[in-house]
mmCIF file of the N, C-alpha and C atoms, coordinates in Angstrom:
data_MODEL
# 
_entry.id   MODEL 
# 
loop_
_atom_site.group_PDB 
_atom_site.id 
_atom_site.type_symbol 
_atom_site.label_atom_id 
_atom_site.label_alt_id 
_atom_site.label_comp_id 
_atom_site.label_asym_id 
_atom_site.label_entity_id 
_atom_site.label_seq_id 
_atom_site.pdbx_PDB_ins_code 
_atom_site.Cartn_x 
_atom_site.Cartn_y 
_atom_site.Cartn_z 
_atom_site.occupancy 
_atom_site.B_iso_or_equiv 
_atom_site.pdbx_formal_charge 
_atom_site.auth_seq_id 
_atom_site.auth_comp_id 
_atom_site.auth_asym_id 
_atom_site.auth_atom_id 
_atom_site.pdbx_PDB_model_num 
ATOM 1   N N  . MET A 1 1  ? 45.068 13.073 16.048 1.00 0.00 ? 1  MET A N  1 
ATOM 2   C CA . MET A 1 1  ? 45.743 12.080 17.021 1.00 0.00 ? 1  MET A CA 1 
ATOM 3   C C  . MET A 1 1  ? 44.816 13.435 18.487 1.00 0.00 ? 1  MET A C  1 
ATOM 4   N N  . ASP A 1 2  ? 45.039 11.313 19.330 1.00 0.00 ? 2  ASP A N  1 
ATOM 5   C CA . ASP A 1 2  ? 44.332 12.067 20.205 1.00 0.00 ? 2  ASP A CA 1 
ATOM 6   C C  . ASP A 1 2  ? 45.668 12.416 20.774 1.00 0.00 ? 2  ASP A C  1 
ATOM 7   N N  . TYR A 1 3  ? 45.997 13.347 21.666 1.00 0.00 ? 3  TYR A N  1 
ATOM 8   C CA . TYR A 1 3  ? 47.365 14.539 22.785 1.00 0.00 ? 3  TYR A CA 1 
ATOM 9   C C  . TYR A 1 3  ? 47.062 13.295 24.131 1.00 0.00 ? 3  TYR A C  1 
ATOM 10  N N  . THR A 1 4  ? 45.171 13.289 24.791 1.00 0.00 ? 4  THR A N  1 
ATOM 11  C CA . THR A 1 4  ? 45.795 12.820 25.723 1.00 0.00 ? 4  THR A CA 1 
ATOM 12  C C  . THR A 1 4  ? 46.469 11.869 26.517 1.00 0.00 ? 4  THR A C  1 
ATOM 13  N N  . ILE A 1 5  ? 46.553 10.561 25.288 1.00 0.00 ? 5  ILE A N  1 
ATOM 14  C CA . ILE A 1 5  ? 46.895 9.342  25.156 1.00 0.00 ? 5  ILE A CA 1 
ATOM 15  C C  . ILE A 1 5  ? 48.052 9.258  26.080 1.00 0.00 ? 5  ILE A C  1 
ATOM 16  N N  . GLN A 1 6  ? 48.877 10.203 25.143 1.00 0.00 ? 6  GLN A N  1 
ATOM 17  C CA . GLN A 1 6  ? 50.515 10.416 25.513 1.00 0.00 ? 6  GLN A CA 1 
ATOM 18  C C  . GLN A 1 6  ? 51.218 11.711 26.553 1.00 0.00 ? 6  GLN A C  1 
ATOM 19  N N  . ALA A 1 7  ? 50.272 12.185 26.504 1.00 0.00 ? 7  ALA A N  1 
ATOM 20  C CA . ALA A 1 7  ? 50.279 13.799 27.761 1.00 0.00 ? 7  ALA A CA 1 
ATOM 21  C C  . ALA A 1 7  ? 50.629 13.658 29.231 1.00 0.00 ? 7  ALA A C  1 
ATOM 22  N N  . GLY A 1 8  ? 49.635 11.844 29.576 1.00 0.00 ? 8  GLY A N  1 
ATOM 23  C CA . GLY A 1 8  ? 49.978 11.949 31.202 1.00 0.00 ? 8  GLY A CA 1 
ATOM 24  C C  . GLY A 1 8  ? 48.668 12.481 31.405 1.00 0.00 ? 8  GLY A C  1 
ATOM 25  N N  . PHE A 1 9  ? 49.287 12.668 32.338 1.00 0.00 ? 9  PHE A N  1 
ATOM 26  C CA . PHE A 1 9  ? 48.367 13.778 33.708 1.00 0.00 ? 9  PHE A CA 1 
ATOM 27  C C  . PHE A 1 9  ? 48.140 15.765 33.594 1.00 0.00 ? 9  PHE A C  1 
ATOM 28  N N  . CYS A 1 10 ? 48.933 15.266 32.806 1.00 0.00 ? 10 CYS A N  1 
ATOM 29  C CA . CYS A 1 10 ? 48.474 16.887 31.325 1.00 0.00 ? 10 CYS A CA 1 
ATOM 30  C C  . CYS A 1 10 ? 47.224 16.973 31.202 1.00 0.00 ? 10 CYS A C  1 
ATOM 31  N N  . ALA A 1 11 ? 47.045 15.788 30.312 1.00 0.00 ? 11 ALA A N  1 
ATOM 32  C CA . ALA A 1 11 ? 46.371 15.990 30.121 1.00 0.00 ? 11 ALA A CA 1 
ATOM 33  C C  . ALA A 1 11 ? 44.284 15.981 30.429 1.00 0.00 ? 11 ALA A C  1 
ATOM 34  N N  . GLU A 1 12 ? 44.566 15.601 32.630 1.00 0.00 ? 12 GLU A N  1 
ATOM 35  C CA . GLU A 1 12 ? 42.891 15.935 32.250 1.00 0.00 ? 12 GLU A CA 1 
ATOM 36  C C  . GLU A 1 12 ? 43.950 16.466 34.044 1.00 0.00 ? 12 GLU A C  1 
ATOM 37  N N  . CYS A 1 13 ? 44.278 17.735 33.475 1.00 0.00 ? 13 CYS A N  1 
ATOM 38  C CA . CYS A 1 13 ? 45.128 18.976 35.075 1.00 0.00 ? 13 CYS A CA 1 
ATOM 39  C C  . CYS A 1 13 ? 44.277 20.322 35.119 1.00 0.00 ? 13 CYS A C  1 
ATOM 40  N N  . ALA A 1 14 ? 43.558 20.627 35.578 1.00 0.00 ? 14 ALA A N  1 
ATOM 41  C CA . ALA A 1 14 ? 43.375 22.125 35.595 1.00 0.00 ? 14 ALA A CA 1 
ATOM 42  C C  . ALA A 1 14 ? 43.505 23.042 35.145 1.00 0.00 ? 14 ALA A C  1 
ATOM 43  N N  . HIS A 1 15 ? 45.948 23.245 35.261 1.00 0.00 ? 15 HIS A N  1 
ATOM 44  C CA . HIS A 1 15 ? 46.701 23.636 35.061 1.00 0.00 ? 15 HIS A CA 1 
ATOM 45  C C  . HIS A 1 15 ? 46.736 23.610 33.297 1.00 0.00 ? 15 HIS A C  1 
ATOM 46  N N  . ALA A 1 16 ? 46.639 22.525 33.361 1.00 0.00 ? 16 ALA A N  1 
ATOM 47  C CA . ALA A 1 16 ? 47.535 22.593 31.809 1.00 0.00 ? 16 ALA A CA 1 
ATOM 48  C C  . ALA A 1 16 ? 46.884 23.177 30.371 1.00 0.00 ? 16 ALA A C  1 
ATOM 49  N N  . LEU A 1 17 ? 47.687 23.987 29.070 1.00 0.00 ? 17 LEU A N  1 
ATOM 50  C CA . LEU A 1 17 ? 46.589 25.166 28.694 1.00 0.00 ? 17 LEU A CA 1 
ATOM 51  C C  . LEU A 1 17 ? 47.773 24.339 27.220 1.00 0.00 ? 17 LEU A C  1 
ATOM 52  N N  . VAL A 1 18 ? 46.048 24.235 25.855 1.00 0.00 ? 18 VAL A N  1 
ATOM 53  C CA . VAL A 1 18 ? 46.763 23.708 24.787 1.00 0.00 ? 18 VAL A CA 1 
ATOM 54  C C  . VAL A 1 18 ? 47.444 25.123 24.413 1.00 0.00 ? 18 VAL A C  1 
ATOM 55  N N  . ARG A 1 19 ? 48.586 25.038 23.536 1.00 0.00 ? 19 ARG A N  1 
ATOM 56  C CA . ARG A 1 19 ? 48.606 25.927 22.764 1.00 0.00 ? 19 ARG A CA 1 
ATOM 57  C C  . ARG A 1 19 ? 49.078 25.189 21.211 1.00 0.00 ? 19 ARG A C  1 
ATOM 58  N N  . PRO A 1 20 ? 47.908 25.399 20.574 1.00 0.00 ? 20 PRO A N  1 
ATOM 59  C CA . PRO A 1 20 ? 48.348 24.923 19.601 1.00 0.00 ? 20 PRO A CA 1 
ATOM 60  C C  . PRO A 1 20 ? 50.049 25.716 17.988 1.00 0.00 ? 20 PRO A C  1 
ATOM 61  N N  . THR A 1 21 ? 49.992 24.809 17.379 1.00 0.00 ? 21 THR A N  1 
ATOM 62  C CA . THR A 1 21 ? 50.540 25.329 16.464 1.00 0.00 ? 21 THR A CA 1 
ATOM 63  C C  . THR A 1 21 ? 49.269 26.113 15.221 1.00 0.00 ? 21 THR A C  1 
ATOM 64  N N  . ASN A 1 22 ? 50.386 26.696 14.435 1.00 0.00 ? 22 ASN A N  1 
ATOM 65  C CA . ASN A 1 22 ? 49.912 27.114 12.965 1.00 0.00 ? 22 ASN A CA 1 
ATOM 66  C C  . ASN A 1 22 ? 50.304 25.713 11.612 1.00 0.00 ? 22 ASN A C  1 
ATOM 67  N N  . LYS A 1 23 ? 51.264 24.501 11.956 1.00 0.00 ? 23 LYS A N  1 
ATOM 68  C CA . LYS A 1 23 ? 51.218 23.473 11.736 1.00 0.00 ? 23 LYS A CA 1 
ATOM 69  C C  . LYS A 1 23 ? 51.287 21.901 12.057 1.00 0.00 ? 23 LYS A C  1 
ATOM 70  N N  . GLY A 1 24 ? 49.727 22.622 13.175 1.00 0.00 ? 24 GLY A N  1 
ATOM 71  C CA . GLY A 1 24 ? 48.856 21.340 13.452 1.00 0.00 ? 24 GLY A CA 1 
ATOM 72  C C  . GLY A 1 24 ? 50.322 20.847 14.633 1.00 0.00 ? 24 GLY A C  1 
ATOM 73  N N  . THR A 1 25 ? 51.085 20.708 15.662 1.00 0.00 ? 25 THR A N  1 
ATOM 74  C CA . THR A 1 25 ? 52.185 20.320 16.449 1.00 0.00 ? 25 THR A CA 1 
ATOM 75  C C  . THR A 1 25 ? 51.085 20.691 17.242 1.00 0.00 ? 25 THR A C  1 
ATOM 76  N N  . ILE A 1 26 ? 50.767 19.962 18.485 1.00 0.00 ? 26 ILE A N  1 
ATOM 77  C CA . ILE A 1 26 ? 49.678 20.537 19.743 1.00 0.00 ? 26 ILE A CA 1 
ATOM 78  C C  . ILE A 1 26 ? 50.938 20.715 21.046 1.00 0.00 ? 26 ILE A C  1 
ATOM 79  N N  . TYR A 1 27 ? 51.121 21.530 22.448 1.00 0.00 ? 27 TYR A N  1 
ATOM 80  C CA . TYR A 1 27 ? 52.009 21.645 22.975 1.00 0.00 ? 27 TYR A CA 1 
ATOM 81  C C  . TYR A 1 27 ? 51.950 22.109 24.072 1.00 0.00 ? 27 TYR A C  1 
ATOM 82  N N  . LEU A 1 28 ? 51.198 21.518 25.361 1.00 0.00 ? 28 LEU A N  1 
ATOM 83  C CA . LEU A 1 28 ? 50.802 21.526 26.315 1.00 0.00 ? 28 LEU A CA 1 
ATOM 84  C C  . LEU A 1 28 ? 51.686 22.074 27.505 1.00 0.00 ? 28 LEU A C  1 
ATOM 85  N N  . ARG A 1 29 ? 51.614 23.980 27.866 1.00 0.00 ? 29 ARG A N  1 
ATOM 86  C CA . ARG A 1 29 ? 52.028 24.537 28.848 1.00 0.00 ? 29 ARG A CA 1 
ATOM 87  C C  . ARG A 1 29 ? 51.049 23.812 30.584 1.00 0.00 ? 29 ARG A C  1 
ATOM 88  N N  . CYS A 1 30 ? 52.557 24.005 31.504 1.00 0.00 ? 30 CYS A N  1 
ATOM 89  C CA . CYS A 1 30 ? 51.845 24.236 32.529 1.00 0.00 ? 30 CYS A CA 1 
ATOM 90  C C  . CYS A 1 30 ? 51.565 26.079 33.508 1.00 0.00 ? 30 CYS A C  1 
ATOM 91  N N  . GLY A 1 31 ? 50.435 25.957 33.437 1.00 0.00 ? 31 GLY A N  1 
ATOM 92  C CA . GLY A 1 31 ? 50.464 27.688 33.847 1.00 0.00 ? 31 GLY A CA 1 
ATOM 93  C C  . GLY A 1 31 ? 50.587 27.879 35.562 1.00 0.00 ? 31 GLY A C  1 
ATOM 94  N N  . LEU A 1 32 ? 50.768 26.317 35.906 1.00 0.00 ? 32 LEU A N  1 
ATOM 95  C CA . LEU A 1 32 ? 51.448 26.565 37.405 1.00 0.00 ? 32 LEU A CA 1 
ATOM 96  C C  . LEU A 1 32 ? 53.511 27.581 37.206 1.00 0.00 ? 32 LEU A C  1 
ATOM 97  N N  . ALA A 1 33 ? 53.362 27.422 36.218 1.00 0.00 ? 33 ALA A N  1 
ATOM 98  C CA . ALA A 1 33 ? 54.592 27.704 36.080 1.00 0.00 ? 33 ALA A CA 1 
ATOM 99  C C  . ALA A 1 33 ? 54.919 29.388 35.196 1.00 0.00 ? 33 ALA A C  1 
ATOM 100 N N  . ALA A 1 34 ? 53.831 29.668 35.926 1.00 0.00 ? 34 ALA A N  1 
ATOM 101 C CA . ALA A 1 34 ? 54.170 31.664 35.543 1.00 0.00 ? 34 ALA A CA 1 
ATOM 102 C C  . ALA A 1 34 ? 54.053 31.484 37.128 1.00 0.00 ? 34 ALA A C  1 
ATOM 103 N N  . ARG A 1 35 ? 54.131 31.355 37.997 1.00 0.00 ? 35 ARG A N  1 
ATOM 104 C CA . ARG A 1 35 ? 53.694 31.708 39.335 1.00 0.00 ? 35 ARG A CA 1 
ATOM 105 C C  . ARG A 1 35 ? 54.208 30.269 40.113 1.00 0.00 ? 35 ARG A C  1 
ATOM 106 N N  . ASP A 1 36 ? 55.339 29.154 40.027 1.00 0.00 ? 36 ASP A N  1 
ATOM 107 C CA . ASP A 1 36 ? 56.192 28.898 40.808 1.00 0.00 ? 36 ASP A CA 1 
ATOM 108 C C  . ASP A 1 36 ? 57.570 27.946 40.131 1.00 0.00 ? 36 ASP A C  1 
ATOM 109 N N  . GLU A 1 37 ? 58.879 28.493 40.186 1.00 0.00 ? 37 GLU A N  1 
ATOM 110 C CA . GLU A 1 37 ? 59.444 27.349 39.249 1.00 0.00 ? 37 GLU A CA 1 
ATOM 111 C C  . GLU A 1 37 ? 60.325 26.722 39.510 1.00 0.00 ? 37 GLU A C  1 
ATOM 112 N N  . ARG A 1 38 ? 59.257 25.828 39.961 1.00 0.00 ? 38 ARG A N  1 
ATOM 113 C CA . ARG A 1 38 ? 59.068 24.413 40.274 1.00 0.00 ? 38 ARG A CA 1 
ATOM 114 C C  . ARG A 1 38 ? 58.427 23.298 39.142 1.00 0.00 ? 38 ARG A C  1 
ATOM 115 N N  . PHE A 1 39 ? 57.590 23.863 38.686 1.00 0.00 ? 39 PHE A N  1 
ATOM 116 C CA . PHE A 1 39 ? 57.007 23.634 37.715 1.00 0.00 ? 39 PHE A CA 1 
ATOM 117 C C  . PHE A 1 39 ? 57.505 24.235 36.249 1.00 0.00 ? 39 PHE A C  1 
ATOM 118 N N  . PRO A 1 40 ? 58.278 22.643 34.861 1.00 0.00 ? 40 PRO A N  1 
ATOM 119 C CA . PRO A 1 40 ? 58.518 23.022 34.131 1.00 0.00 ? 40 PRO A CA 1 
ATOM 120 C C  . PRO A 1 40 ? 57.726 23.935 33.672 1.00 0.00 ? 40 PRO A C  1 
ATOM 121 N N  . ARG A 1 41 ? 57.638 25.256 32.054 1.00 0.00 ? 41 ARG A N  1 
ATOM 122 C CA . ARG A 1 41 ? 56.843 25.433 31.503 1.00 0.00 ? 41 ARG A CA 1 
ATOM 123 C C  . ARG A 1 41 ? 55.956 24.303 30.468 1.00 0.00 ? 41 ARG A C  1 
ATOM 124 N N  . TYR A 1 42 ? 56.998 24.008 29.719 1.00 0.00 ? 42 TYR A N  1 
ATOM 125 C CA . TYR A 1 42 ? 56.856 22.653 29.418 1.00 0.00 ? 42 TYR A CA 1 
ATOM 126 C C  . TYR A 1 42 ? 57.061 21.088 30.056 1.00 0.00 ? 42 TYR A C  1 
ATOM 127 N N  . PRO A 1 43 ? 56.289 20.729 30.250 1.00 0.00 ? 43 PRO A N  1 
ATOM 128 C CA . PRO A 1 43 ? 57.209 19.579 30.899 1.00 0.00 ? 43 PRO A CA 1 
ATOM 129 C C  . PRO A 1 43 ? 57.099 18.359 29.825 1.00 0.00 ? 43 PRO A C  1 
ATOM 130 N N  . ARG A 1 44 ? 58.243 17.363 30.181 1.00 0.00 ? 44 ARG A N  1 
ATOM 131 C CA . ARG A 1 44 ? 58.575 16.428 29.479 1.00 0.00 ? 44 ARG A CA 1 
ATOM 132 C C  . ARG A 1 44 ? 57.401 15.242 29.434 1.00 0.00 ? 44 ARG A C  1 
ATOM 133 N N  . LEU A 1 45 ? 56.762 14.866 28.234 1.00 0.00 ? 45 LEU A N  1 
ATOM 134 C CA . LEU A 1 45 ? 55.672 14.322 28.363 1.00 0.00 ? 45 LEU A CA 1 
ATOM 135 C C  . LEU A 1 45 ? 55.800 11.891 28.319 1.00 0.00 ? 45 LEU A C  1 
ATOM 136 N N  . PRO A 1 46 ? 55.281 11.521 28.745 1.00 0.00 ? 46 PRO A N  1 
ATOM 137 C CA . PRO A 1 46 ? 53.964 11.651 29.190 1.00 0.00 ? 46 PRO A CA 1 
ATOM 138 C C  . PRO A 1 46 ? 54.522 12.315 31.053 1.00 0.00 ? 46 PRO A C  1 
ATOM 139 N N  . VAL A 1 47 ? 53.620 12.923 31.815 1.00 0.00 ? 47 VAL A N  1 
ATOM 140 C CA . VAL A 1 47 ? 53.953 13.755 32.531 1.00 0.00 ? 47 VAL A CA 1 
ATOM 141 C C  . VAL A 1 47 ? 53.643 12.703 33.604 1.00 0.00 ? 47 VAL A C  1 
ATOM 142 N N  . LEU A 1 48 ? 53.761 12.008 34.726 1.00 0.00 ? 48 LEU A N  1 
ATOM 143 C CA . LEU A 1 48 ? 53.049 10.237 35.725 1.00 0.00 ? 48 LEU A CA 1 
ATOM 144 C C  . LEU A 1 48 ? 52.813 10.629 37.412 1.00 0.00 ? 48 LEU A C  1 
ATOM 145 N N  . SER A 1 49 ? 53.351 11.760 37.406 1.00 0.00 ? 49 SER A N  1 
ATOM 146 C CA . SER A 1 49 ? 52.748 12.188 38.111 1.00 0.00 ? 49 SER A CA 1 
ATOM 147 C C  . SER A 1 49 ? 53.473 13.480 38.949 1.00 0.00 ? 49 SER A C  1 
ATOM 148 N N  . CYS A 1 50 ? 53.097 14.939 40.013 1.00 0.00 ? 50 CYS A N  1 
ATOM 149 C CA . CYS A 1 50 ? 53.336 15.749 39.802 1.00 0.00 ? 50 CYS A CA 1 
ATOM 150 C C  . CYS A 1 50 ? 52.369 16.526 41.017 1.00 0.00 ? 50 CYS A C  1 
ATOM 151 N N  . PRO A 1 51 ? 52.835 17.073 42.256 1.00 0.00 ? 51 PRO A N  1 
ATOM 152 C CA . PRO A 1 51 ? 52.630 17.603 43.068 1.00 0.00 ? 51 PRO A CA 1 
ATOM 153 C C  . PRO A 1 51 ? 51.020 19.146 42.818 1.00 0.00 ? 51 PRO A C  1 
ATOM 154 N N  . GLY A 1 52 ? 51.318 19.461 41.865 1.00 0.00 ? 52 GLY A N  1 
ATOM 155 C CA . GLY A 1 52 ? 50.639 20.776 41.294 1.00 0.00 ? 52 GLY A CA 1 
ATOM 156 C C  . GLY A 1 52 ? 48.951 19.624 40.499 1.00 0.00 ? 52 GLY A C  1 
ATOM 157 N N  . PHE A 1 53 ? 49.230 18.745 40.119 1.00 0.00 ? 53 PHE A N  1 
ATOM 158 C CA . PHE A 1 53 ? 47.968 18.158 39.186 1.00 0.00 ? 53 PHE A CA 1 
ATOM 159 C C  . PHE A 1 53 ? 46.108 18.616 40.514 1.00 0.00 ? 53 PHE A C  1 
ATOM 160 N N  . GLN A 1 54 ? 46.087 18.654 39.295 1.00 0.00 ? 54 GLN A N  1 
ATOM 161 C CA . GLN A 1 54 ? 44.349 19.730 39.771 1.00 0.00 ? 54 GLN A CA 1 
ATOM 162 C C  . GLN A 1 54 ? 43.208 18.560 38.562 1.00 0.00 ? 54 GLN A C  1 
ATOM 163 N N  . PRO A 1 55 ? 42.756 18.117 39.474 1.00 0.00 ? 55 PRO A N  1 
ATOM 164 C CA . PRO A 1 55 ? 41.643 17.006 37.868 1.00 0.00 ? 55 PRO A CA 1 
ATOM 165 C C  . PRO A 1 55 ? 41.114 18.440 37.079 1.00 0.00 ? 55 PRO A C  1 
ATOM 166 N N  . MET A 1 56 ? 40.583 18.693 36.298 1.00 0.00 ? 56 MET A N  1 
ATOM 167 C CA . MET A 1 56 ? 39.844 18.915 35.891 1.00 0.00 ? 56 MET A CA 1 
ATOM 168 C C  . MET A 1 56 ? 38.396 18.940 35.617 1.00 0.00 ? 56 MET A C  1 
ATOM 169 N N  . VAL A 1 57 ? 37.061 20.271 36.464 1.00 0.00 ? 57 VAL A N  1 
ATOM 170 C CA . VAL A 1 57 ? 36.002 19.781 36.294 1.00 0.00 ? 57 VAL A CA 1 
ATOM 171 C C  . VAL A 1 57 ? 35.448 19.341 34.829 1.00 0.00 ? 57 VAL A C  1 
ATOM 172 N N  . ALA A 1 58 ? 34.312 19.126 34.511 1.00 0.00 ? 58 ALA A N  1 
ATOM 173 C CA . ALA A 1 58 ? 33.433 19.057 33.389 1.00 0.00 ? 58 ALA A CA 1 
ATOM 174 C C  . ALA A 1 58 ? 33.510 20.058 32.513 1.00 0.00 ? 58 ALA A C  1 
ATOM 175 N N  . SER A 1 59 ? 33.283 21.136 32.850 1.00 0.00 ? 59 SER A N  1 
ATOM 176 C CA . SER A 1 59 ? 32.858 21.981 32.407 1.00 0.00 ? 59 SER A CA 1 
ATOM 177 C C  . SER A 1 59 ? 34.165 23.084 31.304 1.00 0.00 ? 59 SER A C  1 
ATOM 178 N N  . ASP A 1 60 ? 35.292 22.965 31.694 1.00 0.00 ? 60 ASP A N  1 
ATOM 179 C CA . ASP A 1 60 ? 37.260 22.941 31.426 1.00 0.00 ? 60 ASP A CA 1 
ATOM 180 C C  . ASP A 1 60 ? 37.170 21.882 30.525 1.00 0.00 ? 60 ASP A C  1 
ATOM 181 N N  . ARG A 1 61 ? 36.935 20.948 30.236 1.00 0.00 ? 61 ARG A N  1 
ATOM 182 C CA . ARG A 1 61 ? 36.949 19.372 29.818 1.00 0.00 ? 61 ARG A CA 1 
ATOM 183 C C  . ARG A 1 61 ? 36.747 20.536 28.030 1.00 0.00 ? 61 ARG A C  1 
ATOM 184 N N  . PRO A 1 62 ? 38.323 20.174 26.986 1.00 0.00 ? 62 PRO A N  1 
ATOM 185 C CA . PRO A 1 62 ? 37.817 20.310 25.670 1.00 0.00 ? 62 PRO A CA 1 
ATOM 186 C C  . PRO A 1 62 ? 36.612 19.179 24.869 1.00 0.00 ? 62 PRO A C  1 
ATOM 187 N N  . ARG A 1 63 ? 35.850 19.640 24.445 1.00 0.00 ? 63 ARG A N  1 
ATOM 188 C CA . ARG A 1 63 ? 34.380 19.179 23.696 1.00 0.00 ? 63 ARG A CA 1 
ATOM 189 C C  . ARG A 1 63 ? 35.425 18.506 22.411 1.00 0.00 ? 63 ARG A C  1 
# 
């Protein structure tokens, strides 16, 4: 399944960290949460707006 469809802004954000499990589940963790408590570590998806959103550059996109 393509997680980007259900993730909203997180799918395109430079701060999103993809965390797969051994059972095949994929979690998206917000990298901003480590230094700013306004951001949840594991946001409820889909994220439709976010003040910390920063678009990924082409070299950061998963292949």
